[in-house]
C-alpha positions, -999 to +999 in steps of 0.1 A: +000+001+000+012+036-006+010+055+026+007+094+031+028+112+004+027+147+018+057+160+039+054+173+074+079+192+095+109+178+107+106+166+145+132+170+169+143+132+169+177+118+177+200+118+147+228+098+159+234+066+175+244+085+211+214+106+206+190+078+201+205+059+230+197+088+253+162+091+240+157+055+246+170+060+281+144+087+291+115+071+273+124+038+292+123+059+323+092+074+315+074+043+309+086+027+339+075+054+362+041+056+345+037+018+353+048+021+389+034+056+396+005+062+371+005+088+344-007+119+365+020+121+394+053+113+374+073+143+369+102+153+343+126+156+371+122+119+380+124+109+344+157+128+342+171+115+373+161+077+367+176+079+332+209+091+346+211+118+323+209+156+326+182+182+321+201+196+291+197+161+273+161+160+281+154+194+267+174+186+235+149+159+228+116+170+244+100+204+251+076+193+277+059+164+295+034+162+268+061+157+242+072+130+262+039+111+264+034+117+227+067+100+220+059+074+244+031+064+222+049+071+189+076+046+196+050+018+208+023+028+180+015-007+164+016+006+128+053+005+132+052-030+128+027-040+101+049-036+071+076-058+086+049-084+097+035-087+061+070-092+049+074-121+072+040-134+062+036-127+025+009-155+020-019-142+043-054-140+033-071-105+029-094-114+060-059-123+079-046-089+070-076-072+082-070-087+117-035-074+118-043-042+132-066-057+157-044-085+172-012-061+173-033-038+195-039-066+219-005-076+220+011-043+224-007-036+257+003-072+267+042-068+261+040-030+273+015-027+299+017+011+300+009+015+262-028+014+267-028+041+293-004+063+274-024+059+244-057+068+262-038+099+275-017+111+246-050+109+221-067+134+244-066+169+227-060+182+260-025+167+260-011+163+225-021+199+215+003+209+245+031+191+226+053+209+204+043+217+168+066+193+154+055+166+173+018+175+169+021+170+130+040+136+134+014+124+160-014+132+136+003+114+108+005+082+130-028+082+142-042+086+108-019+062+095-032+035+117-069+043+102-052+042+066-039+008+074-073-003+087-094+008+057-066-004+033-068-040+046-106-038+043-103-025+007-077-052-001-104-078+011-129-063-013-104-062-042-093-100-035-132-109-036-130-118+000-157-093+009-184-075-012-188-040+002-193-005-011-169+025-003-193+036+025-196+000+038-157-002+037-155+031+057-182+018+084-164-015+089-131+002+095-150+024+120-164-004+137-132-023+141-115+008+155-143+015+179-145-023+189-110-019+197-112+011+220-142-006+240-124-037+241-093-022+256-113+000+281-132-029+295-105-055+299-076-029+308-097-011+334-097-042+359-129-027+371-154-050+354-166-081+375-161-116+359-198-120+361-201-098+331-172-109+310-160-142+297-126-155+292-108-127+275-098-145+241-133-162+236-152-127+245-127-108+221-135-128+194-172-133+197-176-095+197-155-090+169-176-117+147-205-095+156-187-066+140-178-085+109-212-105+106-234-076+090-210-076+061-208-100+031-179-120+036-171-149+013-161-168+043-172-164+080-146-152+105-135-186+123-119-186+159-090-206+144-083-175+120-084-151+150-059-175+171-036-182+142-028-145+136-028-140+173-002-166+177+019-152+147+018-116+163+027-129+197+057-148+182+067-116+163+067-094+196+085-122+213+113-124+189+115-086+184+108-075+222+144-056+223+135-033+197+097-032+189+095+001+209+129+014+197+133+053+186+150+038+154+118+016+145+097+050+151+119+072+128+118+046+101+081+047+104+081+086+102+104+083+070+079+061+053+052+084+057+071+109+038+080+086+007 
């Protein structure tokens, strides 16, 4: 797929290996504090102290706490992974590709527990609008890139003859998938809902997703085996790449691809 050809302003990202290492240390420290203290109480001074770096190092890379939160989201964004995953699995069906953004979102929260919290806060306009103008532009691109992938995969299913849908239905299904993800993450990650109201997570997620797919004219019905097969592949992918799946380098690579 071709993605986002318009150019955006250059973000204040690291340009050398040493700067990337410092950026990683700061973001690692921030995510650690978020996991242990929550997203409200952690301070920039704590991030700097825990990273072992200086204030000067911090402000060469980030303009504010909001900048830091946006970057925590950007380096964990699931859209950073889709192209590489497709290259590893070139023979996926169109329906399996539609499942990629869904499964990656669930796995991202499993491997990086603070990601869902960062995601919920970073997408709030009262947060991302306070980040630097450069980070704002990159953030908007990455969010819309995710929607572009979801919509693109649904459109590919139509082109492959696996789904009979109009342009309006492609958009509706893409919206339904994205809204389903938001609701599912909120329900399970909150830890507030009594077990009486939720079945086992894997089965619940599949059954509700099947209902999202059901109103549309698929050549084959979504099966639990399809859901679990892609789930296992994505889980293995994250397991094998856990050392760099949330790296500044991967985030910058994704950003560069949006400018091509």
